[in-house]
C-alpha positions in Angstrom: 26.7 -1.7 11.9 25.4 -4.4 9.5 23.9 -3.3 6.2 21.9 -5.5 3.9 21.2 -4.3 0.3 19.3 -6.1 -2.4 19.1 -4.6 -5.9 16.7 -5.7 -8.6 18.7 -7.4 -11.4 16.6 -5.5 -13.9 18.4 -2.3 -12.8 21.9 -3.6 -12.8 24.6 -2.8 -13.7 23.3 0.8 -14.1 22.6 0.9 -10.4 25.4 -0.2 -8.0 25.5 -1.1 -4.3 27.5 2.1 -3.8 24.7 4.2 -5.5 22.1 2.7 -3.1 24.3 3.1 0.0 25.0 6.7 -0.8 21.3 7.5 -0.9 20.6 5.7 2.3 23.6 7.2 4.2 22.6 10.7 3.1 18.8 10.4 3.0 18.0 13.8 4.6 20.3 15.6 2.2 19.5 14.2 -1.2 16.7 14.8 -3.8 13.3 16.4 -3.0 11.2 15.6 0.1 7.8 14.7 -1.2 6.2 13.4 1.9 6.9 13.7 5.6 4.8 11.9 8.2 5.2 8.5 10.0 7.4 7.6 7.1 9.4 10.0 4.8 9.7 9.9 1.0 12.2 11.6 -1.2 12.4 11.8 -5.0 15.9 11.1 -6.1 17.9 10.2 -9.2 19.8 6.9 -8.9 21.9 5.5 -11.7 19.9 7.8 -14.2 16.6 6.5 -12.9 13.9 8.7 -11.3 13.0 7.0 -8.1 11.2 7.3 -4.7 13.2 6.4 -1.6 11.0 5.6 1.4 12.5 5.6 4.9 10.3 3.8 7.3 9.6 5.1 10.8 12.3 4.2 13.3 11.4 1.8 16.1 11.7 2.6 19.8 14.0 0.4 21.9 11.3 -2.2 22.8 10.2 -2.6 19.2 13.7 -3.0 18.0 14.1 -6.0 20.3 10.7 -7.6 19.5 11.3 -7.2 15.7 14.9 -8.2 15.7 14.3 -11.4 13.8 11.6 -10.1 11.5 12.2 -8.9 8.0 11.9 -5.1 7.7 9.0 -3.3 6.1 11.4 -2.3 3.3 12.3 -5.9 2.5 8.7 -7.0 2.6 7.7 -4.1 0.2 10.5 -5.1 -2.2 9.6 -8.8 -2.4 5.8 -8.1 -2.4 6.4 -5.8 -5.4 8.2 -8.5 -7.3 5.4 -11.0 -6.5 2.7 -8.6 -7.6 4.4 -7.9 -10.9 4.8 -11.7 -11.4 1.0 -12.1 -10.9 0.3 -9.3 -13.4 -0.7 -6.6 -10.8 0.9 -3.2 -11.4 3.0 -1.4 -8.8 5.9 1.0 -9.1 8.9 -1.1 -10.2 11.0 -2.1 -7.2 14.7 -1.0 -7.4 16.2 -2.0 -4.1 15.8 -2.2 -0.3 18.3 -1.4 2.4 18.3 -2.7 6.0 20.6 -1.2 8.7 21.1 -3.1 11.9 23.2 -2.5 15.0 25.8 -4.9 16.4 23.0 -6.9 18.2 21.0 -7.3 15.0 18.3 -4.8 15.9 16.9 -2.9 13.0 17.8 0.8 13.1 16.7 2.0 9.6 15.2 0.6 6.5 14.6 2.0 3.0 12.5 0.9 0.0 13.4 2.3 -3.4 11.1 2.1 -6.4 10.5 3.8 -9.7 8.8 7.3 -9.6 5.9 8.3 -11.8 3.1 10.9 -11.3 0.1 9.1 -9.9 -3.5 10.1 -8.9 -5.1 8.4 -5.8 -8.4 6.6 -5.8 -9.7 9.2 -3.3 -9.6 11.9 -6.0 -12.3 10.1 -8.1 -14.6 8.8 -5.3 -17.4 11.0 -6.7 -17.4 8.9 -9.9 -19.5 5.8 -9.8 -17.5 4.3 -12.7 -14.3 4.7 -10.6 -15.8 2.9 -7.6 -17.1 0.0 -9.8 -13.7 -0.2 -11.6 -11.9 -0.3 -8.2 -14.4 -3.1 -7.1 -13.5 -5.1 -10.3 -9.8 -4.6 -9.4 -10.3 -5.7 -5.8 -12.1 -8.8 -7.1 -9.2 -9.6 -9.4 -6.7 -9.3 -6.4 -8.8 -11.6 -4.3 -9.3 -14.1 -7.2 -5.4 -14.2 -7.3 -5.2 -14.8 -3.6 -3.9 -11.3 -2.8 -4.8 -9.5 0.4 -3.6 -5.9 0.7 -3.4 -5.2 4.4 -4.1 -1.5 4.0 -6.6 -1.4 1.1 -7.7 2.2 1.3 -8.3 5.0 -1.1 -4.8 6.5 -0.8 -2.9 3.2 -1.5 -4.6 2.5 -4.9 -3.5 4.9 -7.6 -3.6 5.4 -11.4 -1.9 7.4 -14.1 -3.5 10.9 -14.1 -5.8 11.7 -17.0 -5.6 15.0 -18.9 -7.5 17.9 -17.6 -11.1 17.7 -18.8 -10.7 14.1 -20.0 -13.1 11.4 -18.9 -12.0 8.4 -16.9 -11.7 5.2 -18.9 -14.4 2.5 -18.2 -11.7 0.3 -16.6 -8.9 2.3 -14.8 -5.4 0.9 -14.9 -5.0 0.7 -11.1 -1.7 0.2 -9.3 -0.9 -0.6 -5.6 1.4 1.3 -3.3 2.4 1.0 0.4 2.6 -2.7 -0.1 4.6 -3.9 2.9 1.4 -5.3 4.5 0.4 -8.0 2.1 -0.5 -11.7 2.1 -0.6 -14.1 -0.7 -2.8 -17.2 -0.5 -3.7 -20.0 -2.8 -7.3 -18.9 -2.4 -9.4 -16.7 -0.1 -12.4 -17.6 2.0 -15.6 -15.5 1.8 -14.8 -14.2 5.3 -11.3 -13.1 4.2 -12.7 -11.4 1.1 -15.4 -9.6 3.1 -13.0 -8.5 5.8 -10.5 -7.1 3.3 -13.2 -5.0 1.5 -14.1 -3.4 4.9 -10.7 -1.7 4.8 -12.2 0.4 2.0 -13.9 2.6 4.6 -16.4 4.9 2.9 -20.0 6.1 3.5 -22.6 3.4 3.3 -23.9 4.3 -0.1 -20.4 4.3 -1.6 -19.6 1.0 0.0 -22.9 -0.5 -1.3 -22.0 0.5 -4.8 -18.6 -1.0 -4.4 -19.9 -4.2 -2.8 -22.5 -4.8 -5.6 -19.8 -4.5 -8.2 -17.4 -6.6 -6.2 -19.8 -9.5 -5.9 -20.6 -9.4 -9.6 -16.9 -9.3 -10.6 -16.1 -12.1 -8.1 -18.8 -14.4 -9.4 -20.5 -14.4 -6.1 -24.3 -14.1 -5.7 -26.1 -10.8 -5.0 -27.8 -12.5 -2.0 -24.5 -12.0 -0.1 -24.8 -8.2 -0.3 -26.8 -7.8 3.0 -24.0 -9.7 4.9 -21.4 -7.3 3.5 -23.5 -4.3 4.5 -24.1 -5.7 8.0 -20.4 -6.3 8.4 -19.6 -2.7 7.5 -22.2 -1.3 9.9 -20.7 -3.4 12.7 -17.2 -2.4 11.8 -18.2 1.3 11.8 -19.8 1.0 15.2 -16.7 -0.7 16.6 -14.5 2.0 15.2 -16.7 4.8 16.6 -16.7 3.1 20.1 -12.9 2.6 20.0 -12.3 6.2 19.1 -14.6 7.3 21.9 -12.6 5.2 24.4 -9.2 6.2 23.0 -10.0 9.9 22.6 -12.9 10.8 24.9 -12.5 14.5 24.6 -13.1 14.4 20.8 -16.6 13.1 21.4 -17.4 16.3 23.3 -16.5 18.6 20.4 -19.3 20.3 18.5 
């Protein structure tokens, strides 16, 4: 077994290699399970820091071979987080990542560890026009910096919860999570910008509000709005057709 561990220097020497390895080796028995699905997340204390440890889904035998020479999702998430912070975009501070590979170099497990803080997802404020427009401004800022989040949806954009009964600020202090699928460019084409906004899959009227604010924040003309709307309609149709082909019985349900 080969194990690769990289620790953020900002957390050293308080956090050691042994601390990280102990968490990875005993993942199912430490801390508190806070999410279980395709990936699993646990809240743990490491070196006095309150952190989240994310174990990515294990690959089957075929994918282990095909992904043998590719960096793990954990490694990508760690380095993407460092890059985002360098560019002034907030994301939970990365603490470390762990890759475990067998004797043939195939990935068996990978873990990404980052700082924990209570967060509220974008989806919780989708009813608020100000939140949609603030998110559009944030997306424009990402694109202006050449950043493409490969899974830009309403669960992967979060912010610090506001007090009960308090109004949202005009501009919300957004953060990105689930960042292993990201690309950094010198600049983005209009096609890349538009395609990335389509990952924000919402009802037409919500997307139109978002697209108007996005174009304004990006310094692009309002005359482009129809092309954004058409692209969304076509994407929604393709998704509906794909689901009908993949899950034909679902289309028969009332």
